[in-house]
Rosetta silent file (secondary structure, phi, psi, omega in degrees, C-alpha in Angstrom):
SEQUENCE: XXXXXXXXXXXXXXXXXXXXXXXXXXXXXXXXXXXXXXXXXXXX
SCORE:     score description
SCORE:     0.000 S_00000001
   1 L     0.000  128.726 -176.827   25.585   54.954  -50.644 S_00000001
   2 L   -88.853  155.816  179.326   26.443   52.556  -53.492 S_00000001
   3 L  -103.630   97.803 -176.415   23.916   51.616  -56.124 S_00000001
   4 L  -111.030  123.200 -176.365   23.778   47.874  -56.231 S_00000001
   5 L   -59.175  147.881  174.913   21.059   46.271  -58.248 S_00000001
   6 L   -72.545  124.174  177.274   18.516   44.221  -56.238 S_00000001
   7 L   -94.917  -27.764 -177.866   19.011   40.554  -56.728 S_00000001
   8 L  -137.667  121.930 -178.047   16.384   39.268  -54.450 S_00000001
   9 L  -108.251  120.715  174.783   13.115   40.885  -53.479 S_00000001
  10 L   -93.131  137.461 -177.086   11.268   39.702  -50.437 S_00000001
  11 L   -76.632  145.218  175.521    7.549   40.484  -50.540 S_00000001
  12 L   -84.867  153.871  178.335    5.885   42.673  -48.019 S_00000001
  13 L   -69.138   -8.926  177.998    2.758   41.444  -46.352 S_00000001
  14 L  -100.703    5.634 -176.554    0.956   44.365  -47.931 S_00000001
  15 L   -68.994  -35.521 -176.673    2.028   43.555  -51.505 S_00000001
  16 L  -122.208  142.889  175.427   -1.038   41.417  -52.400 S_00000001
  17 L   -66.703  144.827  179.554   -4.674   41.735  -51.530 S_00000001
  18 L  -100.035  122.071 -177.613   -6.115   38.984  -49.350 S_00000001
  19 L   -78.408  168.845 -177.789   -9.345   37.595  -50.940 S_00000001
  20 H   -52.494  -38.604 -178.465  -12.505   36.693  -48.940 S_00000001
  21 H   -67.355  -33.113 -174.285  -11.501   33.037  -48.669 S_00000001
  22 H   -88.398   -0.276 -175.317   -8.145   33.895  -47.163 S_00000001
  23 L   -82.969  137.381  178.777   -9.424   36.254  -44.449 S_00000001
  24 L   -85.032  -41.516  178.571   -9.270   35.102  -40.848 S_00000001
  25 L  -109.066  100.155 -169.785  -11.579   37.973  -39.554 S_00000001
  26 L   -74.595    6.291 -174.726  -14.472   38.534  -41.838 S_00000001
  27 L   -75.725  160.889  178.121  -15.814   41.880  -40.651 S_00000001
  28 L   -58.511  172.412  175.895  -15.696   45.001  -42.938 S_00000001
  29 L   -63.475  141.580 -177.657  -12.794   47.334  -42.897 S_00000001
  30 L   134.918 -162.622 -177.944  -12.528   49.200  -39.580 S_00000001
  31 L   -81.580  164.692 -173.395  -12.137   48.207  -35.962 S_00000001
  32 L   -65.979  139.755  172.983  -13.088   44.744  -34.709 S_00000001
  33 L   -59.556  146.487 -173.181  -16.929   44.421  -33.709 S_00000001
  34 L   -67.882  -26.809  179.722  -17.428   44.861  -29.916 S_00000001
  35 L   -85.857    1.490  178.668  -19.030   41.278  -29.547 S_00000001
  36 L   -94.611  134.047  179.726  -15.872   39.630  -31.185 S_00000001
  37 L   -58.861  149.869  174.761  -13.126   38.319  -28.785 S_00000001
  38 L   -63.733  166.682  179.310   -9.880   40.165  -28.699 S_00000001
  39 L   -67.944  -32.363  175.289   -6.764   38.632  -30.282 S_00000001
  40 L   -65.510  -38.604  177.452   -5.430   37.821  -26.749 S_00000001
  41 L   -67.117  -22.356  174.479   -8.653   35.968  -25.986 S_00000001
  42 L   -87.249    1.937  178.608   -8.186   34.007  -29.158 S_00000001
  43 L    77.503   26.731  177.832   -4.624   33.105  -28.164 S_00000001
  44 L  -106.647    0.000    0.000   -2.954   35.185  -30.798 S_00000001
């Protein structure tokens, strides 16, 4: 394997934290609440 310096870095979706304003689903960390529709029901 050759050692070529990285010229372009593509960010991972996990690189930056998502603030409260940018969250689509506002529940706390963990599984989705039972009374919230599933992603399929939301058309996602």
